[in-house]
Steps between C-alpha positions, in 0.01 A plus 500: 500500500828318561521475890778240477747770385444682815450217749741217450355256747364174350149548615472808283692380197193313383271789555598736227155498344292391807185682585461692829240271632725203485791678666272636778358141563856371541588798725212415727617139518860614566386733772314222681821288487691791627279541806524132570880507483522816712279328771723206495803719543342684793425170681871419467615842633255466797651151564841649494582291202637668185409268213719591205290292264185689607667843471621407147157392403346825626753700299435314184112534529545866598702556189242325282230718651715808435563407142136424421391836658786676293351348190153637586662840586670492159161442319339781699782733405468417135138565506555830687744608228251400223224694675710812543588479124130489425551400142634836408766358266280506184386861553847648524704304261670700231586256228738724314682585817507140623651382168774757517579404858528135402741596216701702746529199734600274217734711276515851652299646221290806578273663240579865476132580489436352840675777708269424797731209573841641456712733714832668465679233715405231242262347750142398408201562708295188531161490340208530738389145491851365570563749780166398651603136461804556719280669764245219488780244542637697795157505671484120452841437646561786745290439800541856616354637176196279550415646835638854507386816333661593170530853377612585147677836454695666216758671710804398707335524832162516671404693813191444709349736755357356831254678719636515852162636624487759780173667411317628808137588563286636779139549612351850508184667588286690239675840552839381636809611314668248276872492564750360258557117537811306444594404140609153397866436405638308207794272454644346186706202389690467171514175308812496288523291179814294426581295196482121488650312210528161331745400232392173332702371200449278189719413215440679168452159322212433753338824426540458125353152498265488780138421441407579857332818633809706586295760674358238739856348553643842577208596731554175693870564537448849633206408727726240684774754579267794579282289735795384703658842544165675564391255775823544680483877486134532588558297818840604626654750255725754642446796260856471351517605143140612518369153548175484700497523873376158614198472729702344778713816526207686624434269803587649846884478531549499115708751308188679365290478827481874528456577129121487472297792638265250671793315677634143480336170456440368849626142598351255737714233687459136407496380869817295465866603459557308183173350398130557412218445748126474454429764761760728349331467158160571627626815686687602169186449293283702727749790510380609152206751521175352373477773234788316312396136549256480212775448250778382737735209444817356642832513310782250588750264330466129448696406813269707713193352346630156598521606858165680504324177387588336830330765714162417676255689699398413847238247373755316301397637161768609250524865439601432137250362243564411134304625197161336462428621151667665199549867542509487881826543688625287788411668823655555847232606764265564216726733303682427180865420480748610236852326452766761442846327487685815584350519849745398779498158680396468858787605730555705808421868429384426145179622343383184302119597464329808395125542529255752363345661195795542255294695247478774769843432657766488221526688161682381199585774246548414127639754262334452154656292243750219461813579295714251311842548355605235242881432535653271236864618566594450864479125514523343154354273373229585747248776468420661833174671583571759767153573642411757762205606698477779764344384828469633845317426829440596858265498794149638427336475846668333804166469687387244233793257575643319808806300544571186713825535699663176623553571878355397831 
């Protein structure tokens, strides 16, 4: 695992191959320093003395804690992706098909006998193991894919029915007539599938001479672009060009607030016009019905996490706690936290935190298959690999999610 590529700070650059126990130990030490620095800052504030040095020290320690926790989160994400793969690669690999795909990437050669890979548009349907590699990498990088429900389909859209209830009943005596009772009603919501693409390029000489695994290289390039675009769409997508409708658009006041048969995602005010408060966060957390708390977690961006770390309860205990062992997430009021960069920052009327069971709350729809078009003509001497995948998404159950609204 090469953490230093993702986290550029010096404290992580030497930890590319560190084991989780070592990083967790340093995280605990850094968190202790963070609490000391915060206590020192609070004393200065109470004395009406704003110590710039102390504030800068707190920011640096906070950043260190955040980076160490991010390293643990990345290890956990990789472990999750590996677990979901379940070692299936060996059981589905088609050597003949894989060899043909590699030749297609390198030289554009496609054996005529392998019609299962070719189509009339000169595209090439990726072999199963390569297609799954892309999916696994997306799970690893895309935080929303880690926590939301994913449905695989083979058509251009997916429609789900919702029971709006309405069934009635009544008590009767032994010989009393039984009249007809009310019948439940149904509602539906369609999840459209749009197309996401990446277009990495390499020179023909590199492809001719390369000793590297070209499939892995191409999968990595595609994963980077897909993950970026998907995360943005799953959080705040506006549905244009059939891109997913982001989860924030279903919050009360959002563009899709009336789209779901069950209604909108309800919001709770933070308790301050432009900031977080401990009381507001407690009220927000307890607004989620207990039936959804078993798998509940908070979703927010890095800047919001920084602000959350400063909040305390009435007894002076921090609401945020770091990971204490590998595989366990950082927690806020006892619930896990997931960093999603696409979430908005704290600002008046913003919705910087979502909380709930995302597996029951938001649905990601994948249309089967990744398609690749090898293009050696458009940008010579480069060969471009136009890769597409059809993806959709939308609200599954608004009752499973709550939003924090920054307002008094």
